[in-house]
FIKOLZA-1660 file (N, C-alpha, C; in steps of 0.1 Angstrom, whole numbers, plus 5000, padded with zeros to 4 digits):
% residues 192
   i   px   py   pz ch aa at
   1 3491 2483 9386  A  X  N
   1 3495 2487 9400  A  X CA
   1 3499 2476 9409  A  X  C
   2 3503 2464 9403  A  X  N
   2 3507 2453 9411  A  X CA
   2 3518 2445 9405  A  X  C
   3 3526 2439 9413  A  X  N
   3 3537 2430 9408  A  X CA
   3 3532 2415 9407  A  X  C
   4 3519 2413 9410  A  X  N
   4 3514 2400 9408  A  X CA
   4 3503 2400 9398  A  X  C
   5 3502 2390 9389  A  X  N
   5 3492 2389 9379  A  X CA
   5 3478 2385 9385  A  X  C
   6 3479 2380 9398  A  X  N
   6 3467 2374 9403  A  X CA
   6 3461 2381 9416  A  X  C
   7 3468 2392 9420  A  X  N
   7 3463 2398 9432  A  X CA
   7 3467 2413 9432  A  X  C
   8 3459 2421 9439  A  X  N
   8 3463 2436 9440  A  X CA
   8 3461 2443 9428  A  X  C
   9 3463 2456 9428  A  X  N
   9 3462 2465 9417  A  X CA
   9 3448 2467 9413  A  X  C
  10 3446 2473 9401  A  X  N
  10 3433 2476 9395  A  X CA
  10 3429 2465 9385  A  X  C
  11 3417 2461 9385  A  X  N
  11 3412 2451 9375  A  X CA
  11 3402 2458 9366  A  X  C
  12 3405 2456 9353  A  X  N
  12 3396 2463 9343  A  X CA
  12 3392 2453 9332  A  X  C
  13 3380 2455 9327  A  X  N
  13 3374 2447 9316  A  X CA
  13 3379 2453 9303  A  X  C
  14 3380 2444 9293  A  X  N
  14 3383 2449 9279  A  X CA
  14 3371 2452 9272  A  X  C
  15 3370 2464 9266  A  X  N
  15 3358 2468 9259  A  X CA
  15 3358 2464 9244  A  X  C
  16 3370 2464 9239  A  X  N
  16 3372 2461 9224  A  X CA
  16 3386 2456 9222  A  X  C
  17 3387 2447 9212  A  X  N
  17 3400 2442 9208  A  X CA
  17 3401 2443 9192  A  X  C
  18 3413 2447 9188  A  X  N
  18 3415 2449 9173  A  X CA
  18 3428 2442 9170  A  X  C
  19 3427 2432 9161  A  X  N
  19 3439 2425 9157  A  X CA
  19 3445 2432 9144  A  X  C
  20 3458 2433 9144  A  X  N
  20 3464 2440 9133  A  X CA
  20 3461 2434 9120  A  X  C
  21 3455 2441 9110  A  X  N
  21 3452 2435 9097  A  X CA
  21 3464 2432 9089  A  X  C
  22 3476 2437 9093  A  X  N
  22 3488 2434 9086  A  X CA
  22 3495 2422 9092  A  X  C
  23 3489 2415 9102  A  X  N
  23 3495 2403 9107  A  X CA
  23 3495 2391 9097  A  X  C
  24 3506 2385 9095  A  X  N
  24 3506 2374 9085  A  X CA
  24 3505 2360 9092  A  X  C
  25 3500 2360 9104  A  X  N
  25 3498 2347 9112  A  X CA
  25 3511 2340 9115  A  X  C
  26 3521 2349 9115  A  X  N
  26 3535 2344 9119  A  X CA
  26 3541 2355 9127  A  X  C
  27 3553 2359 9125  A  X  N
  27 3560 2369 9133  A  X CA
  27 3556 2383 9128  A  X  C
  28 3554 2385 9115  A  X  N
  28 3552 2399 9110  A  X CA
  28 3538 2405 9114  A  X  C
  29 3539 2416 9121  A  X  N
  29 3527 2423 9125  A  X CA
  29 3520 2417 9137  A  X  C
  30 3526 2408 9144  A  X  N
  30 3519 2401 9155  A  X CA
  30 3516 2411 9166  A  X  C
  31 3505 2417 9165  A  X  N
  31 3501 2428 9174  A  X CA
  31 3486 2430 9175  A  X  C
  32 3481 2433 9186  A  X  N
  32 3467 2436 9188  A  X CA
  32 3465 2447 9198  A  X  C
  33 3455 2455 9197  A  X  N
  33 3452 2466 9206  A  X CA
  33 3439 2462 9215  A  X  C
  34 3441 2462 9228  A  X  N
  34 3430 2460 9237  A  X CA
  34 3426 2473 9243  A  X  C
  35 3413 2477 9241  A  X  N
  35 3408 2490 9247  A  X CA
  35 3400 2486 9259  A  X  C
  36 3404 2492 9271  A  X  N
  36 3397 2490 9283  A  X CA
  36 3384 2497 9284  A  X  C
  37 3374 2492 9291  A  X  N
  37 3361 2498 9292  A  X CA
  37 3363 2512 9300  A  X  C
  38 3371 2512 9311  A  X  N
  38 3373 2523 9319  A  X CA
  38 3389 2525 9319  A  X  C
  39 3393 2538 9317  A  X  N
  39 3408 2540 9318  A  X CA
  39 3414 2537 9332  A  X  C
  40 3426 2533 9332  A  X  N
  40 3433 2530 9345  A  X CA
  40 3438 2544 9351  A  X  C
  41 3442 2543 9364  A  X  N
  41 3447 2555 9370  A  X CA
  41 3462 2556 9367  A  X  C
  42 3468 2546 9361  A  X  N
  42 3483 2546 9358  A  X CA
  42 3485 2555 9346  A  X  C
  43 3496 2563 9347  A  X  N
  43 3500 2571 9335  A  X CA
  43 3504 2562 9323  A  X  C
  44 3500 2566 9311  A  X  N
  44 3503 2557 9300  A  X CA
  44 3518 2559 9296  A  X  C
  45 3523 2549 9290  A  X  N
  45 3537 2550 9284  A  X CA
  45 3535 2553 9269  A  X  C
  46 3542 2563 9264  A  X  N
  46 3540 2567 9250  A  X CA
  46 3548 2558 9241  A  X  C
  47 3543 2556 9229  A  X  N
  47 3550 2548 9219  A  X CA
  47 3560 2557 9213  A  X  C
  48 3571 2551 9209  A  X  N
  48 3582 2559 9203  A  X CA
  48 3578 2562 9188  A  X  C
  49 3581 2574 9184  A  X  N
  49 3578 2577 9170  A  X CA
  49 3589 2571 9161  A  X  C
  50 3587 2570 9148  A  X  N
  50 3597 2564 9140  A  X CA
  50 3611 2571 9141  A  X  C
  51 3611 2584 9143  A  X  N
  51 3624 2591 9145  A  X CA
  51 3630 2587 9158  A  X  C
  52 3623 2586 9169  A  X  N
  52 3628 2582 9182  A  X CA
  52 3633 2568 9181  A  X  C
  53 3625 2559 9174  A  X  N
  53 3628 2545 9173  A  X CA
  53 3642 2543 9167  A  X  C
  54 3645 2550 9156  A  X  N
  54 3658 2549 9150  A  X CA
  54 3670 2552 9159  A  X  C
  55 3667 2562 9168  A  X  N
  55 3678 2566 9177  A  X CA
  55 3679 2556 9189  A  X  C
  56 3667 2552 9194  A  X  N
  56 3666 2544 9207  A  X CA
  56 3670 2529 9205  A  X  C
  57 3668 2524 9193  A  X  N
  57 3670 2510 9191  A  X CA
  57 3682 2506 9182  A  X  C
  58 3692 2514 9181  A  X  N
  58 3704 2511 9174  A  X CA
  58 3711 2499 9180  A  X  C
  59 3720 2493 9172  A  X  N
  59 3728 2482 9178  A  X CA
  59 3735 2486 9191  A  X  C
  60 3734 2478 9201  A  X  N
  60 3741 2480 9214  A  X CA
  60 3732 2488 9224  A  X  C
  61 3720 2493 9219  A  X  N
  61 3711 2501 9228  A  X CA
  61 3707 2492 9240  A  X  C
  62 3706 2498 9251  A  X  N
  62 3701 2491 9263  A  X CA
  62 3686 2494 9265  A  X  C
  63 3678 2485 9264  A  X  N
  63 3663 2486 9266  A  X CA
  63 3659 2478 9278  A  X  C
  64 3646 2478 9282  A  X  N
  64 3641 2470 9293  A  X CA
  64 3629 2462 9288  A  X  C
  65 3627 2450 9293  A  X  N
  65 3615 2442 9290  A  X CA
  65 3609 2438 9303  A  X  C
  66 3596 2436 9303  A  X  N
  66 3589 2432 9315  A  X CA
  66 3578 2422 9312  A  X  C
  67 3575 2413 9321  A  X  N
  67 3564 2404 9319  A  X CA
  67 3561 2396 9331  A  X  C
  68 3550 2388 9330  A  X  N
  68 3546 2380 9341  A  X CA
  68 3548 2365 9338  A  X  C
  69 3556 2362 9328  A  X  N
  69 3559 2349 9324  A  X CA
  69 3569 2341 9333  A  X  C
  70 3573 2330 9329  A  X  N
  70 3582 2321 9337  A  X CA
  70 3595 2328 9340  A  X  C
  71 3600 2326 9352  A  X  N
  71 3613 2331 9357  A  X CA
  71 3623 2319 9356  A  X  C
  72 3618 2307 9358  A  X  N
  72 3627 2296 9359  A  X CA
  72 3626 2287 9347  A  X  C
  73 3636 2285 9339  A  X  N
  73 3636 2277 9327  A  X CA
  73 3637 2262 9330  A  X  C
  74 3640 2258 9343  A  X  N
  74 3642 2244 9346  A  X CA
  74 3628 2237 9347  A  X  C
  75 3626 2226 9340  A  X  N
  75 3613 2219 9340  A  X CA
  75 3611 2211 9352  A  X  C
  76 3621 2208 9360  A  X  N
  76 3619 2199 9372  A  X CA
  76 3612 2206 9383  A  X  C
  77 3612 2219 9382  A  X  N
  77 3605 2227 9392  A  X CA
  77 3594 2235 9385  A  X  C
  78 3583 2237 9391  A  X  N
  78 3572 2244 9385  A  X CA
  78 3577 2258 9382  A  X  C
  79 3576 2262 9369  A  X  N
  79 3580 2276 9366  A  X CA
  79 3572 2286 9373  A  X  C
  80 3578 2296 9379  A  X  N
  80 3571 2307 9386  A  X CA
  80 3565 2316 9376  A  X  C
  81 3552 2316 9375  A  X  N
  81 3545 2325 9365  A  X CA
  81 3536 2334 9373  A  X  C
  82 3534 2346 9369  A  X  N
  82 3525 2355 9375  A  X CA
  82 3531 2366 9384  A  X  C
  83 3544 2366 9385  A  X  N
  83 3552 2376 9393  A  X CA
  83 3559 2385 9383  A  X  C
  84 3557 2398 9384  A  X  N
  84 3563 2407 9374  A  X CA
  84 3578 2407 9375  A  X  C
  85 3585 2406 9364  A  X  N
  85 3599 2406 9364  A  X CA
  85 3604 2416 9353  A  X  C
  86 3615 2422 9355  A  X  N
  86 3621 2431 9345  A  X CA
  86 3635 2426 9342  A  X  C
  87 3640 2429 9330  A  X  N
  87 3653 2425 9327  A  X CA
  87 3659 2435 9317  A  X  C
  88 3672 2437 9317  A  X  N
  88 3678 2445 9306  A  X CA
  88 3678 2437 9293  A  X  C
  89 3677 2444 9282  A  X  N
  89 3678 2438 9269  A  X CA
  89 3687 2446 9260  A  X  C
  90 3696 2440 9253  A  X  N
  90 3706 2447 9245  A  X CA
  90 3703 2444 9231  A  X  C
  91 3702 2455 9223  A  X  N
  91 3698 2453 9209  A  X CA
  91 3709 2446 9202  A  X  C
  92 3705 2436 9194  A  X  N
  92 3714 2427 9187  A  X CA
  92 3719 2434 9174  A  X  C
  93 3732 2435 9172  A  X  N
  93 3737 2442 9160  A  X CA
  93 3732 2436 9147  A  X  C
  94 3732 2422 9147  A  X  N
  94 3728 2415 9134  A  X CA
  94 3715 2408 9137  A  X  C
  95 3704 2412 9130  A  X  N
  95 3691 2406 9133  A  X CA
  95 3686 2402 9119  A  X  C
  96 3686 2389 9116  A  X  N
  96 3682 2384 9102  A  X CA
  96 3667 2383 9101  A  X  C
  97 3660 2394 9105  A  X  N
  97 3645 2395 9103  A  X CA
  97 3641 2408 9097  A  X  C
  98 3629 2409 9092  A  X  N
  98 3625 2422 9086  A  X CA
  98 3626 2434 9096  A  X  C
  99 3626 2446 9090  A  X  N
  99 3628 2457 9099  A  X CA
  99 3616 2460 9108  A  X  C
 100 3605 2454 9105  A  X  N
 100 3593 2456 9114  A  X CA
 100 3595 2448 9127  A  X  C
 101 3605 2440 9128  A  X  N
 101 3608 2432 9140  A  X CA
 101 3622 2437 9145  A  X  C
 102 3624 2433 9158  A  X  N
 102 3637 2437 9164  A  X CA
 102 3642 2425 9172  A  X  C
 103 3655 2423 9173  A  X  N
 103 3661 2413 9181  A  X CA
 103 3668 2419 9193  A  X  C
 104 3668 2411 9204  A  X  N
 104 3676 2416 9215  A  X CA
 104 3686 2404 9218  A  X  C
 105 3697 2408 9223  A  X  N
 105 3708 2398 9226  A  X CA
 105 3707 2391 9239  A  X  C
 106 3696 2394 9246  A  X  N
 106 3694 2386 9259  A  X CA
 106 3699 2394 9271  A  X  C
 107 3692 2393 9282  A  X  N
 107 3696 2399 9294  A  X CA
 107 3706 2390 9301  A  X  C
 108 3714 2396 9310  A  X  N
 108 3724 2388 9317  A  X CA
 108 3718 2385 9331  A  X  C
 109 3710 2374 9331  A  X  N
 109 3703 2371 9344  A  X CA
 109 3712 2363 9353  A  X  C
 110 3722 2356 9348  A  X  N
 110 3731 2348 9356  A  X CA
 110 3725 2335 9360  A  X  C
 111 3714 2331 9354  A  X  N
 111 3708 2318 9356  A  X CA
 111 3717 2307 9349  A  X  C
 112 3717 2296 9355  A  X  N
 112 3725 2285 9349  A  X CA
 112 3716 2272 9349  A  X  C
 113 3718 2264 9339  A  X  N
 113 3711 2251 9339  A  X CA
 113 3722 2241 9340  A  X  C
 114 3719 2229 9346  A  X  N
 114 3728 2219 9348  A  X CA
 114 3723 2206 9341  A  X  C
 115 3731 2199 9333  A  X  N
 115 3727 2187 9327  A  X CA
 115 3738 2177 9329  A  X  C
 116 3735 2165 9333  A  X  N
 116 3745 2154 9335  A  X CA
 116 3748 2148 9321  A  X  C
 117 3761 2147 9318  A  X  N
 117 3765 2141 9306  A  X CA
 117 3775 2130 9310  A  X  C
 118 3772 2118 9308  A  X  N
 118 3780 2106 9311  A  X CA
 118 3785 2107 9326  A  X  C
 119 3775 2109 9334  A  X  N
 119 3778 2109 9349  A  X CA
 119 3784 2122 9354  A  X  C
 120 3788 2131 9345  A  X  N
 120 3794 2144 9350  A  X CA
 120 3784 2155 9348  A  X  C
 121 3785 2165 9356  A  X  N
 121 3776 2177 9355  A  X CA
 121 3783 2187 9346  A  X  C
 122 3775 2192 9337  A  X  N
 122 3780 2203 9328  A  X CA
 122 3771 2215 9329  A  X  C
 123 3777 2226 9331  A  X  N
 123 3768 2238 9333  A  X CA
 123 3767 2245 9319  A  X  C
 124 3755 2250 9317  A  X  N
 124 3753 2258 9305  A  X CA
 124 3748 2272 9310  A  X  C
 125 3754 2282 9304  A  X  N
 125 3750 2296 9307  A  X CA
 125 3737 2299 9300  A  X  C
 126 3728 2306 9307  A  X  N
 126 3716 2311 9300  A  X CA
 126 3716 2326 9301  A  X  C
 127 3715 2332 9289  A  X  N
 127 3712 2347 9289  A  X CA
 127 3698 2348 9283  A  X  C
 128 3690 2354 9291  A  X  N
 128 3676 2355 9285  A  X CA
 128 3670 2368 9290  A  X  C
 129 3659 2372 9282  A  X  N
 129 3651 2383 9286  A  X CA
 129 3637 2377 9287  A  X  C
 130 3630 2376 9276  A  X  N
 130 3616 2371 9277  A  X CA
 130 3616 2356 9278  A  X  C
 131 3605 2350 9284  A  X  N
 131 3604 2336 9286  A  X CA
 131 3590 2332 9283  A  X  C
 132 3586 2319 9285  A  X  N
 132 3573 2315 9283  A  X CA
 132 3563 2323 9291  A  X  C
 133 3553 2328 9285  A  X  N
 133 3543 2336 9292  A  X CA
 133 3545 2351 9291  A  X  C
 134 3556 2355 9285  A  X  N
 134 3559 2370 9284  A  X CA
 134 3554 2376 9271  A  X  C
 135 3549 2368 9262  A  X  N
 135 3545 2374 9249  A  X CA
 135 3535 2385 9251  A  X  C
 136 3536 2396 9243  A  X  N
 136 3527 2407 9245  A  X CA
 136 3532 2418 9255  A  X  C
 137 3543 2415 9262  A  X  N
 137 3548 2424 9272  A  X CA
 137 3556 2435 9265  A  X  C
 138 3558 2446 9272  A  X  N
 138 3565 2458 9266  A  X CA
 138 3580 2457 9266  A  X  C
 139 3586 2463 9256  A  X  N
 139 3600 2466 9255  A  X CA
 139 3601 2481 9255  A  X  C
 140 3608 2487 9265  A  X  N
 140 3608 2502 9266  A  X CA
 140 3622 2507 9267  A  X  C
 141 3623 2520 9263  A  X  N
 141 3636 2527 9264  A  X CA
 141 3634 2539 9273  A  X  C
 142 3644 2542 9281  A  X  N
 142 3643 2554 9290  A  X CA
 142 3649 2566 9283  A  X  C
 143 3641 2577 9283  A  X  N
 143 3646 2589 9276  A  X CA
 143 3644 2600 9286  A  X  C
 144 3650 2612 9283  A  X  N
 144 3648 2624 9292  A  X CA
 144 3634 2628 9294  A  X  C
 145 3625 2624 9284  A  X  N
 145 3611 2628 9284  A  X CA
 145 3603 2617 9291  A  X  C
 146 3609 2606 9295  A  X  N
 146 3601 2595 9301  A  X CA
 146 3603 2582 9293  A  X  C
 147 3596 2572 9297  A  X  N
 147 3597 2559 9290  A  X CA
 147 3590 2560 9276  A  X  C
 148 3596 2553 9267  A  X  N
 148 3590 2552 9253  A  X CA
 148 3589 2537 9250  A  X  C
 149 3578 2532 9246  A  X  N
 149 3576 2518 9242  A  X CA
 149 3581 2516 9228  A  X  C
 150 3591 2507 9226  A  X  N
 150 3596 2505 9213  A  X CA
 150 3593 2491 9207  A  X  C
 151 3588 2482 9216  A  X  N
 151 3586 2469 9211  A  X CA
 151 3576 2461 9219  A  X  C
 152 3571 2450 9214  A  X  N
 152 3562 2441 9220  A  X CA
 152 3568 2427 9219  A  X  C
 153 3569 2420 9231  A  X  N
 153 3576 2407 9231  A  X CA
 153 3568 2397 9222  A  X  C
 154 3575 2389 9214  A  X  N
 154 3569 2380 9205  A  X CA
 154 3573 2365 9209  A  X  C
 155 3586 2362 9207  A  X  N
 155 3590 2349 9208  A  X CA
 155 3605 2348 9211  A  X  C
 156 3610 2337 9215  A  X  N
 156 3625 2335 9215  A  X CA
 156 3629 2325 9205  A  X  C
 157 3641 2327 9201  A  X  N
 157 3646 2319 9189  A  X CA
 157 3655 2307 9194  A  X  C
 158 3653 2302 9206  A  X  N
 158 3661 2291 9210  A  X CA
 158 3658 2278 9201  A  X  C
 159 3668 2271 9196  A  X  N
 159 3665 2260 9188  A  X CA
 159 3660 2248 9195  A  X  C
 160 3652 2239 9188  A  X  N
 160 3646 2228 9195  A  X CA
 160 3656 2218 9202  A  X  C
 161 3669 2218 9197  A  X  N
 161 3678 2209 9203  A  X CA
 161 3681 2212 9218  A  X  C
 162 3678 2224 9222  A  X  N
 162 3680 2228 9236  A  X CA
 162 3669 2222 9245  A  X  C
 163 3659 2216 9239  A  X  N
 163 3649 2210 9248  A  X CA
 163 3655 2198 9256  A  X  C
 164 3667 2193 9252  A  X  N
 164 3674 2183 9260  A  X CA
 164 3678 2189 9274  A  X  C
 165 3679 2202 9274  A  X  N
 165 3683 2208 9287  A  X CA
 165 3670 2212 9294  A  X  C
 166 3658 2210 9288  A  X  N
 166 3646 2213 9295  A  X CA
 166 3642 2227 9296  A  X  C
 167 3646 2236 9287  A  X  N
 167 3643 2250 9288  A  X CA
 167 3628 2251 9283  A  X  C
 168 3622 2261 9289  A  X  N
 168 3608 2265 9285  A  X CA
 168 3609 2277 9276  A  X  C
 169 3614 2276 9264  A  X  N
 169 3615 2286 9254  A  X CA
 169 3619 2300 9260  A  X  C
 170 3630 2300 9267  A  X  N
 170 3636 2312 9271  A  X CA
 170 3648 2315 9262  A  X  C
 171 3650 2328 9259  A  X  N
 171 3661 2331 9250  A  X CA
 171 3675 2327 9255  A  X  C
 172 3682 2321 9246  A  X  N
 172 3696 2317 9250  A  X CA
 172 3706 2326 9243  A  X  C
 173 3718 2326 9249  A  X  N
 173 3729 2333 9243  A  X CA
 173 3731 2329 9228  A  X  C
 174 3732 2338 9219  A  X  N
 174 3733 2335 9205  A  X CA
 174 3720 2333 9198  A  X  C
 175 3709 2332 9205  A  X  N
 175 3696 2330 9199  A  X CA
 175 3687 2341 9205  A  X  C
 176 3687 2353 9199  A  X  N
 176 3680 2364 9205  A  X CA
 176 3665 2363 9205  A  X  C
 177 3659 2370 9214  A  X  N
 177 3644 2371 9214  A  X CA
 177 3640 2381 9203  A  X  C
 178 3627 2379 9199  A  X  N
 178 3622 2387 9188  A  X CA
 178 3610 2395 9193  A  X  C
 179 3610 2408 9189  A  X  N
 179 3600 2417 9194  A  X CA
 179 3594 2424 9182  A  X  C
 180 3581 2427 9182  A  X  N
 180 3575 2435 9172  A  X CA
 180 3579 2450 9174  A  X  C
 181 3583 2456 9164  A  X  N
 181 3587 2470 9165  A  X CA
 181 3575 2479 9164  A  X  C
 182 3571 2486 9175  A  X  N
 182 3558 2493 9175  A  X CA
 182 3558 2505 9165  A  X  C
 183 3570 2511 9163  A  X  N
 183 3570 2522 9153  A  X CA
 183 3566 2518 9139  A  X  C
 184 3567 2505 9136  A  X  N
 184 3563 2501 9123  A  X CA
 184 3548 2499 9121  A  X  C
 185 3541 2500 9132  A  X  N
 185 3527 2498 9132  A  X CA
 185 3519 2509 9139  A  X  C
 186 3525 2521 9139  A  X  N
 186 3518 2532 9146  A  X CA
 186 3505 2535 9141  A  X  C
 187 3503 2535 9128  A  X  N
 187 3490 2539 9122  A  X CA
 187 3479 2529 9126  A  X  C
 188 3482 2517 9127  A  X  N
 188 3472 2507 9132  A  X CA
 188 3470 2509 9147  A  X  C
 189 3480 2511 9155  A  X  N
 189 3478 2512 9170  A  X CA
 189 3470 2525 9173  A  X  C
 190 3474 2536 9167  A  X  N
 190 3468 2549 9170  A  X CA
 190 3454 2550 9164  A  X  C
 191 3452 2542 9154  A  X  N
 191 3438 2543 9147  A  X CA
 191 3428 2533 9153  A  X  C
 192 3433 2525 9163  A  X  N
 192 3424 2515 9168  A  X CA
 192 3416 2520 9180  A  X  C
% end
């Protein structure tokens, strides 16, 4: 119930935590279920069924991601963390990962990074959705029946060479972010 990770809203303790037994300590199955001691007053967002997932996450689908991670990829300023942000995410048509994962093609945030090259400034476009601190956040689809969660934020695929621009692991154009596809792990989530 708050747009700040540090103030307002309801505060609840975790009663139990279950790590996905299918997790390979890498990207595959990177998912855990936290059960609160007391339910929140917020209405839950339902998980997409496998049938819904195949319709909602096709190439070109427009989804949304949210998180309290960094907004600002520039290292010279302290990244703003702890303020809720949302961004559109476009499902990437080609995703060279297993089907239990999903790639997005990045949100069009309009942020730009500037780097001096031989005394001249050169601008680089950034298209990003999730950033440092957003792991575990939801990826949702809007349907006529309400929101459906289709993914959980995992990581961005920005290559290390971009550290010269000082990015804090935010997704770049051409290097989509990776999300765990929740429909692939429904039996674990619902059984926890």
